[in-house]
py3Dmol code that shows the C-alpha trace and the ligand (Angstrom):
import py3Dmol

protein = """\
ATOM      1  CA  UNK A   1       2.845 -14.170 -16.123  1.00  0.00           C
ATOM      2  CA  UNK A   2       5.213 -16.217 -14.001  1.00  0.00           C
ATOM      3  CA  UNK A   3       7.993 -13.653 -14.497  1.00  0.00           C
ATOM      4  CA  UNK A   4       5.371 -10.842 -12.987  1.00  0.00           C
ATOM      5  CA  UNK A   5       4.240 -12.937 -10.029  1.00  0.00           C
ATOM      6  CA  UNK A   6       7.951 -13.518  -9.358  1.00  0.00           C
ATOM      7  CA  UNK A   7       8.088  -9.739  -8.821  1.00  0.00           C
ATOM      8  CA  UNK A   8       5.503 -10.036  -5.796  1.00  0.00           C
ATOM      9  CA  UNK A   9       6.540 -10.941  -2.454  1.00  0.00           C
ATOM     10  CA  UNK A  10       4.250 -11.756   0.576  1.00  0.00           C
ATOM     11  CA  UNK A  11       6.019 -11.112   3.859  1.00  0.00           C
ATOM     12  CA  UNK A  12       5.155 -11.103   7.455  1.00  0.00           C
ATOM     13  CA  UNK A  13       6.081  -8.256   9.967  1.00  0.00           C
ATOM     14  CA  UNK A  14       6.171  -4.529  10.310  1.00  0.00           C
ATOM     15  CA  UNK A  15       6.385  -2.292   7.335  1.00  0.00           C
ATOM     16  CA  UNK A  16       8.219   0.274   9.325  1.00  0.00           C
ATOM     17  CA  UNK A  17      11.368  -1.882   9.213  1.00  0.00           C
ATOM     18  CA  UNK A  18      11.685  -2.247   5.629  1.00  0.00           C
ATOM     19  CA  UNK A  19      14.685  -0.727   3.455  1.00  0.00           C
ATOM     20  CA  UNK A  20      12.710  -0.435   0.175  1.00  0.00           C
ATOM     21  CA  UNK A  21      12.394   2.637  -2.247  1.00  0.00           C
ATOM     22  CA  UNK A  22       8.982   3.264  -0.739  1.00  0.00           C
ATOM     23  CA  UNK A  23       6.529   2.047   1.754  1.00  0.00           C
ATOM     24  CA  UNK A  24       2.819   2.831   1.473  1.00  0.00           C
ATOM     25  CA  UNK A  25       0.804   4.411   4.298  1.00  0.00           C
ATOM     26  CA  UNK A  26      -3.082   3.640   4.673  1.00  0.00           C
ATOM     27  CA  UNK A  27      -3.759   6.961   5.888  1.00  0.00           C
ATOM     28  CA  UNK A  28      -6.709   9.024   6.378  1.00  0.00           C
ATOM     29  CA  UNK A  29      -7.844  12.025   4.097  1.00  0.00           C
ATOM     30  CA  UNK A  30      -6.220  14.357   6.571  1.00  0.00           C
ATOM     31  CA  UNK A  31      -2.620  12.835   6.065  1.00  0.00           C
ATOM     32  CA  UNK A  32      -1.853  14.053   9.512  1.00  0.00           C
ATOM     33  CA  UNK A  33      -1.508  10.670  11.133  1.00  0.00           C
ATOM     34  CA  UNK A  34      -3.874   8.402  12.981  1.00  0.00           C
ATOM     35  CA  UNK A  35      -4.036   4.728  14.349  1.00  0.00           C
ATOM     36  CA  UNK A  36      -2.706   1.377  12.790  1.00  0.00           C
ATOM     37  CA  UNK A  37      -0.111   1.300  10.236  1.00  0.00           C
ATOM     38  CA  UNK A  38      -0.491   5.031   9.675  1.00  0.00           C
ATOM     39  CA  UNK A  39       0.571   5.787  13.608  1.00  0.00           C
ATOM     40  CA  UNK A  40       3.343   3.328  13.315  1.00  0.00           C
ATOM     41  CA  UNK A  41       4.878   5.030  10.274  1.00  0.00           C
ATOM     42  CA  UNK A  42       4.543   8.529  11.647  1.00  0.00           C
ATOM     43  CA  UNK A  43       5.879   7.252  15.128  1.00  0.00           C
ATOM     44  CA  UNK A  44       9.096   5.670  13.277  1.00  0.00           C
ATOM     45  CA  UNK A  45       9.635   8.321  10.557  1.00  0.00           C
ATOM     46  CA  UNK A  46       9.602  10.997  13.084  1.00  0.00           C
ATOM     47  CA  UNK A  47       7.921  14.455  13.908  1.00  0.00           C
ATOM     48  CA  UNK A  48       9.434  15.989  10.429  1.00  0.00           C
ATOM     49  CA  UNK A  49       7.027  13.926   8.616  1.00  0.00           C
ATOM     50  CA  UNK A  50       3.735  15.456   9.791  1.00  0.00           C
ATOM     51  CA  UNK A  51       5.381  18.846   8.901  1.00  0.00           C
ATOM     52  CA  UNK A  52       5.742  17.713   5.135  1.00  0.00           C
ATOM     53  CA  UNK A  53       2.303  16.237   5.227  1.00  0.00           C
ATOM     54  CA  UNK A  54       0.799  19.575   6.566  1.00  0.00           C
ATOM     55  CA  UNK A  55       1.882  21.194   3.086  1.00  0.00           C
ATOM     56  CA  UNK A  56      -0.075  18.389   0.869  1.00  0.00           C
ATOM     57  CA  UNK A  57      -3.367  19.630   1.556  1.00  0.00           C
ATOM     58  CA  UNK A  58      -4.838  16.179   2.382  1.00  0.00           C
ATOM     59  CA  UNK A  59      -5.712  13.412  -0.101  1.00  0.00           C
ATOM     60  CA  UNK A  60      -8.896  12.160  -1.499  1.00  0.00           C
ATOM     61  CA  UNK A  61      -9.966   8.517  -1.106  1.00  0.00           C
ATOM     62  CA  UNK A  62      -8.418   6.285  -3.780  1.00  0.00           C
ATOM     63  CA  UNK A  63      -5.589   8.712  -4.552  1.00  0.00           C
ATOM     64  CA  UNK A  64      -1.815   8.934  -3.362  1.00  0.00           C
ATOM     65  CA  UNK A  65       0.710  11.604  -2.389  1.00  0.00           C
ATOM     66  CA  UNK A  66       4.405  11.014  -1.678  1.00  0.00           C
ATOM     67  CA  UNK A  67       6.885  12.446   1.081  1.00  0.00           C
ATOM     68  CA  UNK A  68      10.188  11.698   2.203  1.00  0.00           C
ATOM     69  CA  UNK A  69      10.872   8.519   4.589  1.00  0.00           C
ATOM     70  CA  UNK A  70      12.746  10.673   7.236  1.00  0.00           C
ATOM     71  CA  UNK A  71      13.971   8.176   9.825  1.00  0.00           C
ATOM     72  CA  UNK A  72      12.947   5.207   8.374  1.00  0.00           C
ATOM     73  CA  UNK A  73      14.901   2.826   6.181  1.00  0.00           C
ATOM     74  CA  UNK A  74      12.625   3.330   3.274  1.00  0.00           C
ATOM     75  CA  UNK A  75      13.556   6.437   1.172  1.00  0.00           C
ATOM     76  CA  UNK A  76       9.938   7.479   0.608  1.00  0.00           C
ATOM     77  CA  UNK A  77       6.426   7.000   2.014  1.00  0.00           C
ATOM     78  CA  UNK A  78       3.520   7.050  -0.486  1.00  0.00           C
ATOM     79  CA  UNK A  79       0.358   7.706   1.474  1.00  0.00           C
ATOM     80  CA  UNK A  80      -2.872   6.512   0.216  1.00  0.00           C
ATOM     81  CA  UNK A  81      -6.383   6.697   1.582  1.00  0.00           C
ATOM     82  CA  UNK A  82      -8.480   3.301   1.281  1.00  0.00           C
ATOM     83  CA  UNK A  83     -12.319   3.237   1.268  1.00  0.00           C
ATOM     84  CA  UNK A  84     -14.338   2.546   4.639  1.00  0.00           C
ATOM     85  CA  UNK A  85     -16.333  -0.509   3.745  1.00  0.00           C
ATOM     86  CA  UNK A  86     -19.850   0.043   4.015  1.00  0.00           C
ATOM     87  CA  UNK A  87     -21.028  -3.029   2.337  1.00  0.00           C
ATOM     88  CA  UNK A  88     -19.314  -2.960  -0.905  1.00  0.00           C
ATOM     89  CA  UNK A  89     -21.956  -0.975  -3.121  1.00  0.00           C
ATOM     90  CA  UNK A  90     -20.409   2.538  -2.689  1.00  0.00           C
ATOM     91  CA  UNK A  91     -17.530   2.008  -4.992  1.00  0.00           C
ATOM     92  CA  UNK A  92     -15.372   0.376  -2.346  1.00  0.00           C
ATOM     93  CA  UNK A  93     -13.835  -2.170  -4.908  1.00  0.00           C
ATOM     94  CA  UNK A  94     -13.133   0.596  -7.565  1.00  0.00           C
ATOM     95  CA  UNK A  95     -11.675   2.896  -4.917  1.00  0.00           C
ATOM     96  CA  UNK A  96      -9.302   0.297  -3.329  1.00  0.00           C
ATOM     97  CA  UNK A  97      -8.095  -0.612  -6.936  1.00  0.00           C
ATOM     98  CA  UNK A  98      -7.442   3.169  -7.604  1.00  0.00           C
ATOM     99  CA  UNK A  99      -5.331   3.175  -4.275  1.00  0.00           C
ATOM    100  CA  UNK A 100      -2.965   0.156  -5.690  1.00  0.00           C
ATOM    101  CA  UNK A 101      -2.941   2.139  -9.179  1.00  0.00           C
ATOM    102  CA  UNK A 102      -2.317   5.510  -7.764  1.00  0.00           C
ATOM    103  CA  UNK A 103       0.640   4.197  -5.707  1.00  0.00           C
ATOM    104  CA  UNK A 104       2.336   2.279  -8.342  1.00  0.00           C
ATOM    105  CA  UNK A 105       1.968   5.397 -10.732  1.00  0.00           C
ATOM    106  CA  UNK A 106       3.647   7.569  -8.105  1.00  0.00           C
ATOM    107  CA  UNK A 107       6.387   5.051  -7.791  1.00  0.00           C
ATOM    108  CA  UNK A 108       7.092   4.858 -11.309  1.00  0.00           C
ATOM    109  CA  UNK A 109       7.018   8.660 -11.798  1.00  0.00           C
ATOM    110  CA  UNK A 110       9.714   8.962  -8.900  1.00  0.00           C
ATOM    111  CA  UNK A 111      11.622   6.289 -10.598  1.00  0.00           C
ATOM    112  CA  UNK A 112      11.331   4.044  -7.439  1.00  0.00           C
ATOM    113  CA  UNK A 113      12.009   0.272  -8.176  1.00  0.00           C
ATOM    114  CA  UNK A 114      10.815  -1.362  -4.882  1.00  0.00           C
ATOM    115  CA  UNK A 115       7.698  -0.816  -2.861  1.00  0.00           C
ATOM    116  CA  UNK A 116       5.910  -2.039   0.166  1.00  0.00           C
ATOM    117  CA  UNK A 117       2.283  -2.111   0.741  1.00  0.00           C
ATOM    118  CA  UNK A 118       0.057  -2.826   3.854  1.00  0.00           C
ATOM    119  CA  UNK A 119      -3.149  -4.372   3.633  1.00  0.00           C
ATOM    120  CA  UNK A 120      -4.769  -1.029   2.782  1.00  0.00           C
ATOM    121  CA  UNK A 121      -8.220  -0.794   4.319  1.00  0.00           C
ATOM    122  CA  UNK A 122      -8.027  -4.048   6.033  1.00  0.00           C
ATOM    123  CA  UNK A 123      -7.914  -2.802   9.694  1.00  0.00           C
ATOM    124  CA  UNK A 124      -9.888   0.045  10.879  1.00  0.00           C
ATOM    125  CA  UNK A 125     -11.662   0.759   7.684  1.00  0.00           C
ATOM    126  CA  UNK A 126     -12.940  -2.975   7.930  1.00  0.00           C
ATOM    127  CA  UNK A 127     -12.574  -4.107   4.248  1.00  0.00           C
ATOM    128  CA  UNK A 128     -13.240  -7.897   3.855  1.00  0.00           C
ATOM    129  CA  UNK A 129      -9.483  -9.241   3.749  1.00  0.00           C
ATOM    130  CA  UNK A 130      -9.924 -11.783   0.891  1.00  0.00           C
ATOM    131  CA  UNK A 131     -11.494  -9.441  -1.377  1.00  0.00           C
ATOM    132  CA  UNK A 132      -8.944  -6.688  -0.823  1.00  0.00           C
ATOM    133  CA  UNK A 133      -6.055  -9.125  -1.281  1.00  0.00           C
ATOM    134  CA  UNK A 134      -7.701 -10.126  -4.622  1.00  0.00           C
ATOM    135  CA  UNK A 135      -7.758  -6.542  -5.596  1.00  0.00           C
ATOM    136  CA  UNK A 136      -4.306  -5.874  -4.323  1.00  0.00           C
ATOM    137  CA  UNK A 137      -2.999  -8.646  -6.400  1.00  0.00           C
ATOM    138  CA  UNK A 138      -4.982  -8.034  -9.729  1.00  0.00           C
ATOM    139  CA  UNK A 139      -4.201  -4.437  -9.834  1.00  0.00           C
ATOM    140  CA  UNK A 140      -0.472  -4.915  -9.192  1.00  0.00           C
ATOM    141  CA  UNK A 141      -0.362  -7.819 -11.834  1.00  0.00           C
ATOM    142  CA  UNK A 142      -2.127  -5.487 -14.402  1.00  0.00           C
ATOM    143  CA  UNK A 143       0.312  -2.682 -13.743  1.00  0.00           C
ATOM    144  CA  UNK A 144       3.621  -4.863 -13.882  1.00  0.00           C
ATOM    145  CA  UNK A 145       2.226  -6.053 -17.223  1.00  0.00           C
ATOM    146  CA  UNK A 146       2.204  -2.786 -18.758  1.00  0.00           C
ATOM    147  CA  UNK A 147       5.375  -1.247 -17.114  1.00  0.00           C
ATOM    148  CA  UNK A 148       8.682  -2.983 -16.262  1.00  0.00           C
ATOM    149  CA  UNK A 149      10.371  -0.272 -14.134  1.00  0.00           C
ATOM    150  CA  UNK A 150       9.244  -1.771 -10.858  1.00  0.00           C
ATOM    151  CA  UNK A 151      11.457  -4.634  -9.771  1.00  0.00           C
ATOM    152  CA  UNK A 152       9.907  -5.717  -6.341  1.00  0.00           C
ATOM    153  CA  UNK A 153       6.343  -5.315  -4.910  1.00  0.00           C
ATOM    154  CA  UNK A 154       6.027  -6.573  -1.427  1.00  0.00           C
ATOM    155  CA  UNK A 155       2.605  -7.384   0.448  1.00  0.00           C
ATOM    156  CA  UNK A 156       3.643  -6.999   4.024  1.00  0.00           C
ATOM    157  CA  UNK A 157       1.170  -8.943   6.580  1.00  0.00           C
ATOM    158  CA  UNK A 158       1.022  -7.821   9.995  1.00  0.00           C
ATOM    159  CA  UNK A 159      -1.491 -10.381  11.025  1.00  0.00           C
ATOM    160  CA  UNK A 160      -2.159 -14.108  10.307  1.00  0.00           C
ATOM    161  CA  UNK A 161      -5.630 -13.425   8.624  1.00  0.00           C
ATOM    162  CA  UNK A 162      -3.964 -11.169   5.978  1.00  0.00           C
ATOM    163  CA  UNK A 163      -0.915 -13.327   5.554  1.00  0.00           C
ATOM    164  CA  UNK A 164      -3.193 -16.478   4.933  1.00  0.00           C
ATOM    165  CA  UNK A 165      -5.312 -14.411   2.585  1.00  0.00           C
ATOM    166  CA  UNK A 166      -2.502 -13.244   0.476  1.00  0.00           C
ATOM    167  CA  UNK A 167      -1.030 -16.789   0.237  1.00  0.00           C
ATOM    168  CA  UNK A 168      -4.234 -18.238  -1.025  1.00  0.00           C
ATOM    169  CA  UNK A 169      -4.707 -15.272  -3.511  1.00  0.00           C
ATOM    170  CA  UNK A 170      -1.099 -15.676  -4.830  1.00  0.00           C
ATOM    171  CA  UNK A 171      -1.885 -19.435  -5.162  1.00  0.00           C
ATOM    172  CA  UNK A 172      -4.856 -18.720  -7.219  1.00  0.00           C
ATOM    173  CA  UNK A 173      -2.991 -16.108  -9.334  1.00  0.00           C
ATOM    174  CA  UNK A 174      -0.154 -18.696  -9.988  1.00  0.00           C
ATOM    175  CA  UNK A 175      -2.540 -21.631 -11.095  1.00  0.00           C
TER     176      UNK A 175
END
"""
ligand_1 = """\
36
AR6
N 3.208 -2.904 9.408
C 2.304 -3.473 8.489
N 0.985 -3.631 8.674
C 0.397 -3.064 9.623
C 1.256 -2.519 10.707
C 2.716 -2.383 10.572
N 3.277 -1.757 11.404
N 0.324 -2.026 11.463
C -0.996 -2.389 11.205
N -0.692 -2.927 10.180
P -5.166 0.073 9.355
P -7.095 0.935 7.287
C -1.894 -3.698 9.232
O -6.191 0.092 10.431
O -7.938 -0.124 7.658
C -5.515 5.048 10.482
O -6.093 5.618 11.645
C -3.087 -3.960 9.836
O -3.052 -5.341 10.656
O -3.822 0.638 9.705
O -6.611 1.564 5.917
C -5.706 5.905 9.409
O -5.370 7.182 9.766
C -4.130 -4.105 8.722
O -4.092 -5.416 8.188
O -5.618 0.743 8.080
C -7.121 5.740 8.749
O -7.873 6.770 9.749
C -3.635 -3.034 7.771
O -2.370 -2.673 8.335
C -7.417 4.408 9.195
O -6.579 3.937 10.073
C -4.430 -1.934 7.540
O -5.035 -1.395 8.773
C -7.112 3.527 7.910
O -7.671 2.227 8.049
"""
view = py3Dmol.view(width=600, height=400)
view.addModel(protein, "pdb")
view.setStyle({"model": 0}, {"cartoon": {"style": "trace"}})
view.addModel(ligand_1, "xyz")
view.setStyle({"model": 1}, {"stick": {}})
view.zoomTo()
view.show()
């Protein structure tokens, strides 16, 4: 277990600055850009990104699609669509878990070894942050247990609330 936990890093900052194999985008189902981290990624990657995204035909909630990274330092962008929080009884936890599984699966299928996640659904989509970080860590540890091709998973925290929640969740996971 500790060797798996060692592959996970919680970092503070802007995901668009990271030189990893893939950064994950918390997109919407059109995949054509938006606010939050989605807007930041599209701005940093440049306008070629939306051209490739137009060819993808959108993405369902809980699923993921991959593009090139264009002007980013990251080689690829994995776009996923998190659930909008509507109280928790409309499949939100399963859909959020599915986002992490789909992104990690795509990373493995594309031989990517390092991947950075933002806190999917924790901004505009209003998912309770502590619950979301538990799902992110649980699904990632489950995935890493079954496959050893991923070297490093970064959880990138843009705000203090998310940063603290990830630290607590990781502390619980290590206990
Ligand atoms: N780097 C890392 N994390 C970031 C950055 C950044 N540059 N910018 C924001 N965050 P959100 P959602 C954090 O709202 O809740 C878009 O319009 C942010 O602080 O970006 O999944 C899409 O098009 C928060 O913790 O994504 C969708 O319509 C986390 O990223 C909708 O928002 C996610 O916040 C998706 O909403």
